[in-house]
N, C-alpha and C positions, 0 to 999 in steps of 0.2 A: 504494500500500500504506500502511496506517496501523497502527502498533504503539504500545502503551503505552510511555511513556518513563520507565523506572526510574532514569534518570540526570538527571532534571529535577525540581526541587521542585514539589509541588502548591501551590496557593494556597487558603488558608482565610480567608474573610472573617469573622473573629471578632475582638472586642477582647481580645487576649491580651497577657500580659507578653512582653517581648523574649526571655526565656529559653524560655518555652513556645512562642512563635512559631518560634524556631529549631528546636526539637524537632519541631514539626508540619511544618515546611518540609523536613525530611529526606526525600529520595526513598524511603528505606526504610520510612517509616511506612505508606504506603498501597500501595506496590508489593509484588508477590509475586515469587517466584523465576522464573527463566527456565530452560526445559529445555535440556539440552546441545545446542549448535548453534543454539539459538533466538536470537531477536533482539527486544529490548525497549529498545534504546538507539540512540545516534547512529551505531552501526556500520551501521545500515540504509542510510545514504547510500553508504558505500564498498562495501557489498554490491551495490548497484545498479551502480556503476561496474565492479566486478569481474565482474558478470554480463554486461557488454557493453552495458548500456543507455545510451542517449544522450538528449540534450535534457532533462536532469534538471531537475526542480523539487523542491526540498527545503525543508521548513519544519517548525516545531514548532507544534502547535495544542493548544488546551485544550478539554476537554469539561466544561461546567459542570453540576454535579449540584445540584439545588435541592430545597427541602423538599417539593415535589410528588412527588418520586421516592422510592420506598422505599429506594433504594440510599444516599441521604444518611444515613439513620439507621444503616444497616449500617456505613458508613465512620466515622461518629461513634463508634460502639461499638467498632470495630476500634482506633481511636486510644486509647480509654480503657485498653485492655489494656496499652499501653506506658507509661502514666503512673503516677506516685506518687499517693497519696490526695489530696495537696494539689493536684497538677496536674489530677487528674480533677475535683475540685471547681471549680477555676477554669475548666476546659473546659466543664463543664455550665452554669455561670453565664453564660459567654460565649455559649453556644448559645441559652440562654433569652433573653438580651438581644437577640441578633441576630434570632431568630425573632420576638420582640415588635416589632422595628422593620421586619421584612420584608426583612432584608438578609443572611440566612444562605445561604451556598453554599460548595461546595468545587469548585475547578477542577482537573481531572485532566489532566496533560500527555500528549501523543502526538506521536510523530515521523511525518511524512508524506513520502512520496516518489512521484514520478511519473516514468516514463522510457519511452522507446520503443526497440524492438529494430530494429537495422539502419540 
C-alpha cells in the first residue's frame, strides 16, 4: 500500500532563502486533509501490524514531479496562495532560475508498506 505522507516534508529544488525554504518544507503546504479514519501518515505501519500482517517492509518514498508534468505548475501555484507578496516574488524568481538551469522539481513524500497475511 502507498499513501501520501502528510507528516513528511516535501523537497523543493529551488534556490530559496532559509526562511522561505522552511515554509515550503512544511508538510502542510502541499498536503491536503485526511478523511476521518483515513491514513496519510506513518500510522500506516502500525495499521499493518494491527491488521495481523507479517513480514512487513516499510519505507518512505518520494515521487518527483518535474516540469514535464502539468501537476508541477499546479503545486507551484498552490504554494503561492500561502505566501506574502515578497515570498511569492522570491518563489517565482527561484522557479524561473531553476527552470532556466533545468533543475526544477518538487519531490512529494509517500509512506509505503508491504505485508502478508498468515
